[in-house]
N, C-alpha and C positions, 0 to 999 in steps of 0.2 A: 424575581428571576425572569429573564427573557430568553427562552430557548428557540433557536432558529435552525431549521433543517439546513444541513450543509450540502451545497453542490460542489463536489470536489473538482478542482481545475485540472486534474491529471488523471491519466488512465489507470495508473497503478496505485493502487492503494498500498497502500502503503502499509502494511503493517503486520509482522505479528509472529505467531510462533506455532510450532508443531512438534509432536513427539517423533523422535527418530529411533526409538527402541521398540522392541516387540511388546505387545500388550497381551494380557491373558486371553487365551483363545475362547471364542464363544461357541458353545455347543448348539447347533441349530435345532430348533423345534419344528413343529408342524406348520408354523407360520413364517418360515424363513423367506427371504427375498426372492423375487422372480424377475423383476425388471428394475432398471436404474435410470435416473435422469440427473443431470447436473446443470445448474445455472452458472452465472458468473462466479458467485462465491457461496452458493448453497447447493445442497444435494437432496435427492429424493430416492426412496426405495419403495417399490410396490411389492407387498407380501402376497403369498399364495392365497391368503384368505380375503384378498381384495382391499385390505387396509393399507395406509400409506404412512411411512416414516419420513421425517424431515430433519435436517440439521444444517448448521452453518449460519450464514448471515440472515438476519430477520429485520433489518432496518426498513425494508419496504413491505413487510408482512408476508414475504415469500414462503414462510414456513406455515402460514395459516393457523397460528396458535392464538389468534384473537388480539395480538399486540403488534407493535412495531419496535419493541424494545429488546435489546440484548441479542447476542449471538447464542446459538445452541450448539454445544461442542460434541454432543452425543445424540444418536438417533432418538427421536421423540415422536410418538403417535400424533397424527393430525386428526383432530376430532371431526366427526360428521361425514367422513368418507368411508364408504363400504362398497363392496362388490365392484371395485374398479378393475379394468382389464388393461389400461395403458396410462402412462404418465409422460409429461414432457416439461421442460423447464426453460424459460427465457432468461434474459439477463437478471430481471428482478421480479418475475412472476412465474406462476406454475399452473399447469393444466392437468386435469384428470378425466379419463373417459370411463364411464360405467358400462356394465354389460348390457344395460337396456338402451344404450346410445346416448345417455345424458352426458353433457359436457360440463365439467366443473372448473372454476378458475378462482385464483386468489393471488394476492401480492400487489405490486405496483399497478396502478390503473390511471396514471397521469395522462396517458395517451390512449386510454380505452382498451388496453391490451387484456384486461381481466373481464371485459365485456359488460361492465356495469356503468351506470350514469351517476353523476353527482358525488363521487367518492374518489379521492386520490389514491387511497390504499384500501384494498379489500382484505380485511384481517382474518377472515375465515372463509372457507370454500363456499362459493355461490354458483348456482347453475347459470349457464349461458343458454339463451333461448334457441337451441337447435338440437337435433339428434344426429349423431355421427357414427362412423365406423372406424375412423382414424383421425389423429390430430398431431400437431406439432407446434411448438412455441418458437417464434423467431426472437430476435433481440428485444424488440418492443412491440411485436405484433403476434397474432395467433392465427392458426390455420386449422381447418377441419374438413374432412371428407365425408359427405353424406352417402347413404346406401345407394343412391342413384349414380354415384361416381362424380357428382359435382363437388367443387371446392368452394369453401366459404372462408372469409377472412375478416379480422377486425383488429383495431389498434392503430399504431402509427402508420401513416401512409404518405409521409412527406416525400418519399422517393419511389412511390408507385408499388410498394411491396405487397399491397392488398390485391393488386391485379384487377381492379374494377374500372380501369381506364381513367382514374382521377388521382389526385394527390390529397384527397380529403380524408382527414382522420375519422375513424368510425368507432363508436362505442358499442354498436351492435353488428352482427355479422352481415356482410354483403357478399354476393356471389362473384367469384373470380370469372372473368369473361372467357367464353370460348373453350372451356375445359369440360370433358366428360370422360367416363371410363377410368377415372383416377382411382388408384388403390393405396397410394401413400404420398405424404408430403414431408418437406423438410424446410426449416427456416434458418437463414443466416442472420447476421446483424441487421441488414436492411434489404435482404433479398429472399426470394422464395423459390422452391422447387416442387415439382409434381411428377410422380411416376404413374404412367398409364398401364393398364392391364396388358398392353401389347409390348411392354418393355421399353417404350420411348420416354424421354424426359423433356419437360417443359419448364421454363424459368421466367422470372419477372422481378422488377425492382432495381435497386442500385447495381451498376455495372462498371464502376470506375476501374476495377482491377480485373475485369473479365469474368467475374464470378457467375455470370449467367451462362457462359460457355457457348455463346452464339457467334463467336468470331469477331465481336465488336466490343467497344466499351460504352455503348449507348444505353442509357437508362430506359427501361421498359415499364410501362404502366399496365400492360396486358401480356399474357404469356407468349413466349416465342419458343419454337422447338430447337433441340440440340441434335447434332449429327451423332447420335449415340443410340444404340439398340441393345436388346437382350439384357437390359438392366433389371436387377432384382431388388436393389435397396439403395437408398440415398442418405446422405448426411451433409449438414452444412452448419457452419458457425463462423463468426467473424466475417471475413470477405473471401472465403474459399469454399469450394463444394467438392463432394466426393460421390462416386457412384460405384456400386458393386455389380459386376456382370455375373450372369448365370454360370460362366466358366470359372468363377473364383478369382478373377483378376479385378484390380481396383484402378479406377480412373479418376483424375483430379483436374481442377481448373480454378482460375482466379488468382488471388494474391499468393505470392510465393516468397515473400521477403525473408522468411525464416526457414525455408525449405519444406513448408507444410504440404506441398504437392508431391513430394517424394520422388521426383524425377532426377535427382542428382544435381539440381541447379537451384538458384534463387531467382529465377526468371519467372515473372507472372505469365499466365497462359490464358488466352481468350477462348481456347477450345480444349477439350479434354485431352490429357496426356496420361499414359499408363504409369502407375507407380512402379518403380524399378524392383524387379526380383521378388514380387509378392504374388503368390498363387495360393489356392486352397482357402481363400477367405470366405467367411460365412456371415460376418457382421462388421459394421463400421461405426466410428464415433468421431466427431470433429470437435476439437477445441478451438480456442480463439486463434492461435497461430500454430497449432500442431494437430496431428491426426493419429488415430488408433485403428487397428484392424485385429479382428479375432479370426484365427485360423481354425480349420476343422479339427486339428489335433489339440485344441484347447489352449494354445499359446497365444500371447498378445504381442503385437508389434507396433512400434511407434516411430514417428518422424516429425521434424519441424523444430520449433522453439523448445528449449530445455532449460531456460534460465532458472526455473524453480523446481527442477527435477521431475517435470511432468511427463517425461518420456520413460521414467522408471528404470533407467539402466544404471543407476548409481552415480551418475555424473550430472553436470550442468552444461554439457556440450551439446549444442544444437546439431541436428542431423538432417541431411538432405535426402537420405534414403533410409528405409526402415531398419530399426534395431529391435531386438527382442527385449521385452520387459522382463527384468530378472525375477526369478523365483515364482513365477505364476504358471499354473497348469490347470487343466480341467475347467477352464473358464467357459461360462455359458452366456454372459451378458456384460456389456461395457457401457460406460458413460464418460463424457469429457466435459469439464467445466472450462472456465477461462484458462486456468493454470493448474488445475487439479484433475485427477482421474480416479475412476472407480471400476472395480471388476468383481463380478460375482462368480464364485466357483460352484461346481456341481454339487458339492456337499452343503451348499447354502451359506458358506462363509463369504463375507464381504471384505475386500481389501481396497486400500486407498493409498495414493502417493501424490507428491507435488506440493503446491502452495496450500497453506492452512491459515490464511489471514484471519478468518472468522470461524474457525472450527469446521470448515467444510470437509475435512477428511473424516470427521465423525469419530475420532479416537478418544474423545472425552477431554481433550486439551485444546486450548486456543489462546488467543491474546487475552491477557488478564486485564480486568478493569479495576482491580483492587491491588494495593501495594503488596508485593511479595519480596522476601529477603533474597538478595543475591547469594549464590551458593559459595560456601567455603571462604567467606571474607569477613574479617573483623579487624578491630583496632584502627579503623580509618579515621582520619581527621580532616581530609579535604577531598571533595569530589569535583570532577570536571566532565561535562557531557556536551557533545556537539555532533551534528550529523548523525551517524549511526555507531559511534564509538564512545566508550566511557573509560575514564581513568580515575584511580583512587590512590591518594597518598596516605600511607600508613604511619603510625606513630614512630616507627623505627627508621623513617626516612626513605623507605623503599616505595616504588611506584608499581601499581598493578593495573592491567587493562583488559578489556574484553569488548567484543563486538566486531565491527567491520575492521579489516586490516589490509585492504587492497593496496595501500601505499606504504605499508609498514608503520602506520601510526600507533600501533600498540607497542612498538619498540622491542619486540621479543626476538628479533633476528629473522622473522619470517614475514610472509604476506598472507598468512592463513587466518581466516575468520576464527574467532575464539568465543565459545559459548559460556565459558567460565573463566574467572580471572587468571591471567598469567603475568609473571613479573617482567617489568621492563629491564632489559639486560644491562648489567654493570652500572646501575644507577643507585647511589646511596647519598645520604646527607641532603636530601631534597627538602625544601621548606615551602614551596608553592608550585602550582601547576597551571598551565593554560592549554586548552584543547581547541584546535580548529577542526574543520570538517575532514581534513586528511593529513594534518601534522600536529605536533605537540611541542610544548616547551616545558622545561623544568628549571626552577631557580634553586641553586645550591646555597648552602650555608655561607660559603665564601663570597657570595654576591655575583658569581658567574652563572651563565645560562647554558643549558644543553638543549638540543633540538633533534627531532627525528620525524620521519614520514615524508610526504611529498615535498618537493623542492621547486615547484613551478614558480617562476619569477624570482627565485632566490629567497623564499620565505624561511629557509633554515638558517640563513645568515652565516654561512660558512665560506663565503666568497665564491660559490658556484651557483648554478641554477640548472633546472631541469632534473629529471630522474627522481630518485628518492633514497632515503636512508632507512634501514630497518632497525638500527640501533642508535642510541644517542651519540652526538658529537658536539664539541663546543661551538657556541656562537662566538665568532672572533671579534676582537677589539671591543669587548663589552664587559665592564666590571662595575662593582658597587651598585648592583641592581637590587631593588627592593620589591618589585612586583612585575609580573608579565601578563600579557593578554594576546589573544590571537583572533584574527578574522578568518575568512575562508582561505585566503591566499596571501595573507600578510601577517606580520608579527609586530608586537609592541612591547617595550620595556620601560619601566619607570626607575630612574636612578635615585640614589639617596639625596642628591642635591635638588630634587624636584623637577628635573628635566625629563623629557620624554624622547625615546629613540625608536625608530621604526625601520623596517626592511621588508622586502618581498614585492609582490605585485602592487601596481600603483595606478591601474587604468581608471579608477574612479577618484583618484586623489587621496586615497586612504592613508598614504604615508605622511600627509601634511607638509610636503616638501615644496609646495608651490608649483609643482609640475606633475606630469603623469608618467615619469620614467621609473621603471622598476629598479630596485636596489638589492644586491645580494650580500651587503654588509650593513650594519646599523648606521643610521645617520640621525642627527638631532632634529627634532621638530622645532623650527625657529619660532621665536617670539612667545614661547610658552615656558613658564616657570611656576614654582610654588605648587606643583601638582602633588596630590597625595594618593590618588587612585586612578586607574585606567581600566576601561572595558572596551571590547571590540566585538563586532559581529561580522556579517558577510563582507561588507566593504565600507563600514563606517566605524569611527572611533569616538569615544566619549572620555573626557578627562575631568576629574574633580579637583578643584584647587582648595587650598587650605582655608580660603575665605568663604567656602560653601557655594561658590559659583561653578557652573558647568560649561565646558567648552567642547566643541565638536567639529569634525571635518570628515571629508570623504563623500561617499554616495548619499544622495538626498532625494531620490526619486519620490519617496513617500513622505518627505518632510521629516525624516527621522533625525535630522540635525537640530530641529526645533527652533530654527531662526526665522520662521515665518515664510520661508520660501521652499521651492523644490529644486533649487540649483545646487549642483555639486560644489563643494568647497575644497580648494586645494591647500588651504591653510586654516588654522583653527579660528572659529567664530564663537562668540559667547551665546549661550542659550538665554534669550532675554526673559526677564520676569521670574527667574528661578534662583532662589537663594536658600541658605541654611540646609543645603543638601549634604547628606552623610554617606550615601551609597548610590551606585548606579547599576543598571543592567541593560544589555543591548540584545535585541532579537534580530531576526533577519532584516526586517524593515521597520522595526519600532524600537523605542527607547523608553526606559523607566528610570525614575529618580525617587529615592527615599529621603524625606526631609527629617530634620531633627525632632519634629513634633510627631513623628510616626505616620504621617500621611504619605500617600504614593501618588506620583504624577506621571503621566505618559504622553507620548507624542509619536507621530509617524503613521505607519500602516495600521489600519483598523478593520480591514476587510473580513477578519475572523473574530472581531470583538476583543482583540488582544490588548486594547487600551482600557477595557473594563469600564467605560463611561456610559454604558447603556445604549450605545449606538454602534453603527458600522461605518461611521464617518471618519475618514482619514483626517489627522490633525497635523498642522505644520508648526504648532506651538503647544506648549504643555497644557494639559487639562488634568484636573484632579480625578482620581479613581474614587468614586463615591463609596462610603461605608468602610473604607480602609483607614484604620487608625491603630496605633499601638504596634505597628509593623517594625520588625527588627532585621529582616532579611528579605530580599526579593531576587527573582531570576526571570529571564526572558528566553523562551525557546523560539522555534521558527515562527509559529503563529500562536503561541500561548504564553501565559504568564502565571507565576506563582508568588505568593507572599506568605511569609512565616511571621506570626504575631508573637509578641512577648509573652502572651498567655499560653503559648505552645500550639495554638490552632493553626491549621494550614488552609489557605484560600487559593482558588485557582479560577482562571477565566480565559476565554478565547477558544481556539480550535480544539475540538475533542474527537476528531475523526478516529483516532486510534486509542481512545480512552486515556490519553495522556494527562487529563485533568484529575484523574483519580476519583471521579464522582460516581462511578459505577455505570454510567451511561455511555452511549456511542453515537456517532453521526449527528452531533449537534454542535453549535457554537453557543457559548455563553457570553453575553455582552456585559454582564456584571459579575463580580466575584461570588464564587460558590464555596460554601464550607465543605471541607473534605474530611472524610473519616480516614485518618492516617495514623501511623504508629505514634506512640507517645514519646516525649523527651527528644524532640527533633532539635538539631543544632544547625543544620544547613539544608538548603534546597538547591537543586540544579535542574535546569530544563534543557533537554536535547532537541533534536529535530522534531520528532513526534512522540517523545517519551519524557518521563520525569524521573529523577533520582533523589532520594532523601537520605540524610545521614542522621543517625540517632546518637545520643550521648554515649551509648555503650560501644560505639564504633561500628555498628552494623549498618549495612547499606540496603535500602529498599527501593524498588523500582516499579514502574507501571507504564503501559502504553505500547507503542510499536516495538516489535522485536525482530525486524526484518533480518538483521545481521547479528542476532543474539546480543544486542547491546544492553539488554536488561540483566544479563549475567545469571540467568536461571539454569544454565546448562543445556538449553535447547534454543534452536533458532526457528525461523519462519518456514522453512521448507523441509520436507521429508524426502530424502533421496532414496530411501528404502521403503519397502512396503510396510504398511501398518494395518493390522487387523482391526476392523471396525466392530466394537462390541454391541451388536444389535440386541435390543431387548427381546 
């Protein structure tokens, strides 16, 4: 096995799930929480006895439990920490301040932010060599205030956020230039703030969005003053900053793309502006693109991005002015992570809301890394998964769906996300299904096809294009169909005479028509006959002929057509050197073939190990997946692959960011096949975007991985729009 740490190419992870129902109340004891902190996807709570609890993501050791393995979905004590008086959390590291001034750090240390040398991850708390009276964690750097009012910093300094006049990374603390009489600090993603005892504010680091508040967008490697006075507290995260004045008003500056400055606009500000209609504030917290304020009456107010319910108002509507967080009172402390929030009430109870990708809400539930049965579903004989939606064909010919439904791809007459299976409206007598990222096809017993969902480029085949359908309608001029397939924005049908027909978007040549013109009705792929199976993915199509050869067309950026090139093909080309093939699978940028001898071959994108050949090398022609024999079924997801052997064993390889390989691990890629502990008596496997679905002989459905839009069918989704009580130990 070769496990490689995964550097995700996108900002959002992607994945996962949270509880949206009330949990059993926790009765606070003498050691209940007094302070909170939240990193990107982890949370910390400082108890009154000076010990610390942590929960959420731990892939960078940010929970300090001695490992970098596994999320922790419920609060767990961090060993070795006692008599702490303050805590702070960066994106992937954590800080603690002891009553004697000792500074402790743990978590990711790739840029020196945990203050240690020679280690990428500090898996348990270690002392940083200085004594302090206050501290703050920035995105990838750390700040501390000494008793003499000087400020010291360490970690990433590529944008001057350490304030020492350089851009040199530091693994040990260096003094911030020209600052004295400081009483508090705050750290954004790549910028820093300091509050002096006279109520003035100083800032340094990245300034592209005006987050330094000095009226410019000029990066600063040493502190500059702001035209702001009578300030009593600061907060920063992402690329915006907040200040609380002694009169209870809140002021904000920097990036405002999601309304996180709260001034009623989405215009970024290079100097502080007052947050609209907010007075009587006593504490602040800044999330990545949202903000929180605690009023003296114990209520909490929020504004900015709300895509994951992080504003706590029961919606996912972003706000440019403050709204009250529903159902909270008597709050005494706040914390804001990237897209999740925490609040501590005066009775010691801790509440959370927002994104729960890795258990950061602390409710005891999170993304599963082992297969779990989809709720209320049985008698299934075919599964289809793509993007963030899942469809199941039952033995009675009805179709059921769950997950994302923004384009009506679940076919239930709505565009409402479904966390448990709902029936596709008015559809019976179905024999086969195909699922694209936002549309679906059903093949009926009479050889006709029904379609629903998004219709961009005419991929529903009803003679129109654009808009969407939330219930099935006939694909026109198409009969005697024996199989269907879908890409992201195109559709494919195989007829009984061995011909292939396509329709929809064609910008990569995925219709095989010799041009790049979209079609809103089916047209035959010329020069192709004797086909017995077709599969499709994002923008490429594979066809298996009766003689065991494979033909391909469409997008070929990664070599996923297997013809030795990376040139798009507008008409079918044969995959050379490949024969005796009995089954095919297509991922986003890679392709798989199963031969009659039970071996598996792959080609195309291999950046996440999805070809399983022990490398990360992209292949433009087929290579054998080592160790794979006796395979009877295979499937390809966005960046991962699964194979089911004739002995019933399940094997997986590729991207495992969201646990989609079912290995029980996270944040790794596997470049060779891994044996998976899976339910017995499996008959089919299906890979979605970042999740996997299995079908057992008893008709039950099992799933694992990302659950952003409830695509796992467990009855819950990734976000919590209502408050959940965190069951502190």
